[in-house]
Backbone as CSV, one residue per row, in Angstrom:
resi,resn,N_x,N_y,N_z,CA_x,CA_y,CA_z,C_x,C_y,C_z
1,MET,51.856,97.877,104.846,53.279,97.621,104.900,53.695,97.477,106.361
2,THR,54.472,96.464,106.644,54.961,96.291,108.006,56.373,96.833,108.113
3,ILE,56.805,97.075,109.331,58.161,97.570,109.555,59.177,96.579,109.017
4,ASP,58.941,95.274,109.170,59.876,94.267,108.669,60.082,94.405,107.164
5,ARG,59.021,94.599,106.412,59.154,94.764,104.960,59.899,96.041,104.634
6,PHE,59.652,97.100,105.406,60.332,98.368,105.173,61.838,98.215,105.380
7,MET,62.242,97.506,106.419,63.652,97.395,106.756,64.453,96.761,105.630
8,TRP,63.870,95.894,104.849,64.620,95.156,103.835,64.429,95.719,102.441
9,LYS,63.583,96.683,102.298,63.253,97.201,100.980,64.222,98.303,100.555
10,THR,64.646,98.277,99.304,65.453,99.355,98.751,64.505,100.446,98.298
11,MET,64.732,101.655,98.746,63.828,102.754,98.466,64.273,103.581,97.269
12,GLY,63.334,103.975,96.431,63.587,104.916,95.340,64.838,104.607,94.540
13,THR,65.628,105.622,94.293,66.900,105.488,93.589,68.001,105.766,94.604
14,PRO,68.532,104.722,95.248,69.522,104.931,96.308,70.821,105.537,95.782
15,LYS,71.419,106.394,96.590,72.716,106.981,96.268,73.651,106.655,97.425
16,GLY,74.695,105.863,97.153,75.609,105.422,98.202,76.934,106.157,98.181
17,THR,77.524,106.300,99.364,78.836,106.918,99.514,79.689,106.034,100.411
18,ASP,80.887,105.663,99.943,81.848,104.912,100.746,82.862,105.893,101.316
19,THR,83.165,105.731,102.602,84.085,106.633,103.282,85.118,105.817,104.044
20,SER,86.372,106.253,103.989,87.443,105.640,104.771,87.989,106.666,105.743
21,ASN,88.195,106.236,106.981,88.766,107.104,108.005,90.259,106.790,108.076
22,ILE,91.074,107.680,107.535,92.512,107.432,107.462,93.298,108.612,108.027
23,ASN,94.504,108.311,108.458,95.464,109.349,108.845,96.348,109.601,107.645
24,GLU,96.608,110.860,107.346,97.427,111.221,106.189,98.449,112.274,106.608
25,VAL,99.714,111.983,106.327,100.793,112.920,106.622,101.572,113.154,105.341
26,SER,101.696,114.423,104.944,102.454,114.779,103.737,103.796,115.372,104.139
27,PHE,104.844,114.940,103.454,106.190,115.416,103.715,106.629,116.366,102.607
28,GLY,107.634,117.178,102.876,108.098,118.200,101.949,108.606,117.665,100.624
29,ASP,109.037,116.388,100.597,109.584,115.831,99.352,108.506,115.236,98.450
30,GLY,107.222,115.441,98.798,106.134,114.927,97.975,105.598,113.576,98.433
31,TYR,106.283,112.928,99.381,105.845,111.631,99.891,104.674,111.823,100.849
32,THR,103.664,110.985,100.744,102.520,111.002,101.644,102.401,109.639,102.304
33,GLN,102.293,109.633,103.624,102.144,108.388,104.370,100.694,108.271,104.816
34,LEU,100.074,107.113,104.540,98.685,106.857,104.897,98.599,105.670,105.838
35,SER,97.665,105.741,106.799,97.397,104.600,107.669,95.922,104.622,108.065
36,SER,95.379,103.437,108.324,93.975,103.366,108.720,93.823,103.858,110.147
37,ASN,92.660,104.403,110.446,92.375,104.944,111.763,91.310,104.077,112.423
38,GLY,91.717,103.116,113.226,90.776,102.242,113.932,90.458,100.978,113.156
39,ILE,89.738,100.065,113.821,89.432,98.780,113.189,88.247,98.854,112.230
40,ASN,87.326,99.769,112.457,86.176,99.961,111.565,86.354,101.276,110.820
41,ASN,87.390,101.346,110.002,87.714,102.612,109.362,86.982,102.851,108.044
42,ALA,86.310,101.854,107.514,85.534,102.022,106.278,84.045,101.942,106.619
43,SER,83.272,102.879,106.080,81.827,102.852,106.299,81.124,103.366,105.052
44,GLU,79.835,103.168,105.029,79.041,103.628,103.885,77.794,104.329,104.380
45,SER,77.263,105.185,103.530,75.998,105.852,103.827,75.135,105.795,102.566
46,TRP,73.831,105.895,102.767,72.874,105.811,101.657,71.842,106.908,101.784
47,GLU,71.658,107.677,100.703,70.575,108.653,100.616,69.410,107.954,99.925
48,LEU,68.249,107.957,100.582,67.102,107.202,100.091,65.856,108.076,100.066
49,THR,64.919,107.696,99.205,63.623,108.354,99.136,62.559,107.283,99.058
50,TYR,61.517,107.452,99.844,60.395,106.518,99.836,59.133,107.329,99.595
51,THR,58.357,106.953,98.597,57.135,107.672,98.256,55.942,106.739,98.410
52,GLY,54.895,107.234,99.028,53.696,106.425,99.218,52.565,107.252,99.797
53,ARG,51.488,106.575,100.143,50.331,107.244,100.739,50.671,107.685,102.156
54,ASP,50.040,108.751,102.616,50.375,109.341,103.908,50.298,108.361,105.075
55,GLU,49.334,107.448,105.085,49.213,106.474,106.183,50.432,105.551,106.235
56,GLU,50.901,105.106,105.071,52.078,104.249,104.990,53.330,105.036,105.396
57,ILE,53.427,106.272,104.946,54.580,107.112,105.243,54.663,107.406,106.736
58,LYS,53.535,107.566,107.410,53.550,107.782,108.862,54.254,106.630,109.573
59,GLU,53.968,105.404,109.144,54.583,104.217,109.738,56.094,104.207,109.479
60,VAL,56.484,104.520,108.253,57.906,104.562,107.892,58.606,105.661,108.688
61,ARG,57.984,106.831,108.785,58.559,107.968,109.518,58.746,107.634,110.997
62,THR,57.788,106.948,111.578,57.905,106.517,112.980,59.094,105.585,113.152
63,PHE,59.243,104.633,112.227,60.389,103.715,112.270,61.696,104.499,112.180
64,LEU,61.789,105.407,111.217,63.018,106.176,111.023,63.381,106.974,112.271
65,ASN,62.408,107.659,112.842,62.673,108.466,114.038,63.096,107.613,115.234
66,SER,62.666,106.360,115.280,63.044,105.489,116.398,64.400,104.814,116.176
67,HIS,65.023,105.042,115.009,66.314,104.398,114.709,67.418,105.415,114.395
68,ILE,67.343,106.571,115.027,68.413,107.559,114.887,69.584,107.155,115.786
69,ILE,69.283,106.596,116.935,70.323,106.123,117.854,70.450,104.603,117.777
70,LYS,69.330,103.918,117.641,69.303,102.451,117.645,69.537,101.898,116.232
71,SER,70.481,100.960,116.101,70.797,100.358,114.802,69.759,99.318,114.394
72,PHE,69.716,99.023,113.102,68.844,97.989,112.557,69.550,97.344,111.368
73,LYS,69.115,96.148,111.003,69.694,95.457,109.846,68.955,95.887,108.589
74,TRP,69.733,96.109,107.529,69.165,96.482,106.232,70.041,95.882,105.144
75,ILE,69.438,95.417,104.084,70.183,94.891,102.937,70.341,96.032,101.946
76,ASN,71.586,96.441,101.725,71.841,97.558,100.820,71.640,97.126,99.361
77,PRO,71.663,98.045,98.422,71.426,97.690,97.014,72.433,96.689,96.431
78,TYR,73.596,96.530,97.079,74.558,95.510,96.637,74.195,94.128,97.159
79,GLY,73.147,94.027,97.976,72.720,92.746,98.529,73.445,92.369,99.815
80,GLU,74.133,93.334,100.437,74.889,93.071,101.658,74.060,93.471,102.879
81,GLU,73.885,92.539,103.810,73.166,92.849,105.037,74.146,93.421,106.051
82,LYS,73.877,94.636,106.512,74.744,95.312,107.483,73.883,96.076,108.479
83,LEU,74.533,96.558,109.531,73.853,97.407,110.509,73.910,98.858,110.059
84,TYR,72.794,99.554,110.208,72.702,100.969,109.862,71.906,101.681,110.942
85,ARG,71.988,102.999,110.919,71.113,103.844,111.713,70.740,105.035,110.847
86,VAL,69.712,105.751,111.232,69.245,106.919,110.483,70.066,108.131,110.935
87,VAL,70.553,108.907,109.981,71.328,110.106,110.296,70.394,111.160,110.886
88,ASN,70.805,111.714,112.022,70.022,112.756,112.681,69.787,113.935,111.734
89,LYS,68.611,114.482,111.757,68.193,115.636,110.951,68.212,115.366,109.447
90,SER,68.105,114.087,109.043,68.103,113.777,107.608,66.708,113.454,107.073
91,ILE,65.712,113.358,107.924,64.365,112.965,107.500,63.607,114.203,107.016
92,GLU,63.200,114.170,105.746,62.464,115.285,105.155,61.222,114.782,104.447
93,SER,60.098,115.457,104.664,58.830,115.094,104.023,58.457,116.125,102.978
94,GLU,57.958,115.625,101.845,57.437,116.506,100.803,56.082,115.962,100.379
95,PHE,55.048,116.781,100.545,53.705,116.369,100.157,53.538,116.660,98.670
96,VAL,53.570,115.590,97.878,53.610,115.694,96.420,52.248,116.080,95.853
97,ALA,51.235,115.316,96.193,49.883,115.580,95.686,48.879,114.867,96.586
98,GLY,47.924,115.612,97.100,46.901,115.004,97.941,47.498,114.251,99.112
99,LYS,47.279,112.949,99.133,47.765,112.112,100.230,49.057,111.376,99.880
100,ILE,49.737,111.787,98.834,51.010,111.173,98.426,52.157,111.990,99.015
101,VAL,53.051,111.282,99.733,54.168,111.931,100.412,55.470,111.290,99.958
102,SER,56.478,112.119,99.729,57.823,111.661,99.409,58.694,111.920,100.638
103,LEU,59.249,110.863,101.192,60.048,110.943,102.413,61.505,110.670,102.062
104,SER,62.389,111.630,102.324,63.821,111.471,102.054,64.555,111.334,103.378
105,PHE,65.608,110.498,103.392,66.359,110.254,104.619,67.701,109.643,104.266
106,LYS,68.556,109.504,105.276,69.893,108.969,105.041,70.220,107.900,106.081
107,PHE,70.741,106.763,105.612,71.247,105.708,106.483,72.761,105.812,106.524
108,ILE,73.344,105.551,107.687,74.795,105.458,107.817,75.127,104.121,108.487
109,GLN,76.171,103.495,108.039,76.555,102.201,108.590,76.968,102.381,110.042
110,SER,76.590,101.421,110.882,76.995,101.449,112.282,77.612,100.107,112.635
111,TYR,78.238,100.053,113.787,78.956,98.840,114.194,78.525,98.452,115.586
112,ALA,78.375,97.149,115.804,78.032,96.626,117.123,79.319,96.386,117.904
113,PRO,79.272,96.567,119.220,80.481,96.336,120.017,80.901,94.881,120.021
């Protein structure tokens, strides 16, 4: 498996979360005023799991660790190509059986200047 194939592959059973960054002010009469906070106020994150042989997982793990700060392009399960980075401290390895490893991690959407 090459890094290029890994970048575009949907792993395991992805779990996505959409988040909006908004300002919210509640008034005493029950009225709530909402406004967006910044130009990139909506983002998404994905919890993913990749299972494979230890040699393949080493390559994937190296890629993940090198993209905690640096963004990369990935096509999410909806088929949308966006920039993401790996969430710090989200990479977890579980040795399932023999040389089979299950690697869990989280992508968060990032934005280019």
